[in-house]
N, C-alpha and C positions, 0 to 999 in steps of 0.2 A: 425517536431516532436522533443520532448524534448530530445531524445537520439537515437543513431544510432540503427538500427534493421531491421525488415522486416514486411511486412503487412501480416495479417492472415483474410481470409475472410470466417467466418462460414457461412453454409447454413441458419441459422436462422436470418441473418441480411441481409437486401437488399443491393445489390451493390449499391455504393462502400463502404457503412458502414461496417467497420471491426476494428480489434484490430491493434495497432502498438506494435509489441512484441520486448522487448530489444534484443540486439545482444548477450547478455550474457546468452541467454535461454537455450544453451547446457551446461552450467556449472551448474550442479546440486547442488554445494555447495554454489551458489550465489541465493539470492531472485530473483524470476522471476519478471520482472518489464513489464508492459504493460500499454497502453495508449488508450483511446477511443478519437479519434480527433473530432468526431461528437457530443460529449457530452459538454454541457455548465453548469459547476458546479455553476455558479453564478445565475442561474434561478432556483428559488424553485417553486415546483409544489404543489399546495393545496393538502393535504392528512389529511382527518379528523381523521382517527384513527391512525395516525402516532405517534410513540414514541417521546416525546419531547426532548430527550437527544440528544446531538451534539457531534461529534468527536472534541475534543480540540487539540489532538495530538497523533500521532503514532510514536513510536520509535522502529526501527528495529536494532537489535544487530545481528552481523554476524561474524563469524571467517574467512570469505572468503576474498580474495583480489579482488579488482575491476579491473577485467582483461580487460574490454572493456571500462571502464569510464562510464557505465550505472548507477551504483549506485550513483556515485558523481552527475551526472546530475538529477537523480530522487530525490536525497536529497534535492534539490533546491525547490521542491513542497511546497506549503504552508501546514503547520502543520505536515510535515514529517521529521523526523531525522533518519539517518542510521550511526550507529557507529561501530567500530571494538570491538570485544570481543571474549572471549574464546568459547562460545556456541551460538547457535541461539536462539534468543528470540525476541517476539514482545509484546510490550506494548501499549495498546489502552487506553487513558485517555478520559473519557466523562466528559462533563461539568465542566471542569478545576479541576476535583477530588473534587468537592464541598462538597459532602457527607462524604468525608473521607474513603470510603468503598474501599476495595481492594479484588480481587479474584485471587489467583494464581494456575494455572493449571498445574504447573510443579509437578512431572516429565512426567505425561501422555502427556502433550502437552506444548510446549514452548511459553506460553501466560500468560500475567498478564493483567487483566481488573482493571481499576481504575475509579470510579465514585463518 
């Protein structure tokens, strides 16, 4: 597993397929990190009606401290950055922000989309 944590086995996944949930899950101030060990992100499945946009980068800003080291390890994932800041914020960048468009959903939601 990429970080310390515990196994969660939901009823809708056949055993032993389940989530690996970060050890920081009890800390509401930190982002919840989870991992699907049975998923292979490198294998694309054909989807004829799929939106052609791809996620280029996800940047998570959080005022929390990494109490269990989970965030530091999660930040090593491809296309994910986690940084310290005064407020919670998630920025999702699609197609390397090729069109130059941005939608900022604050203050209703701490989210910025760039495509």
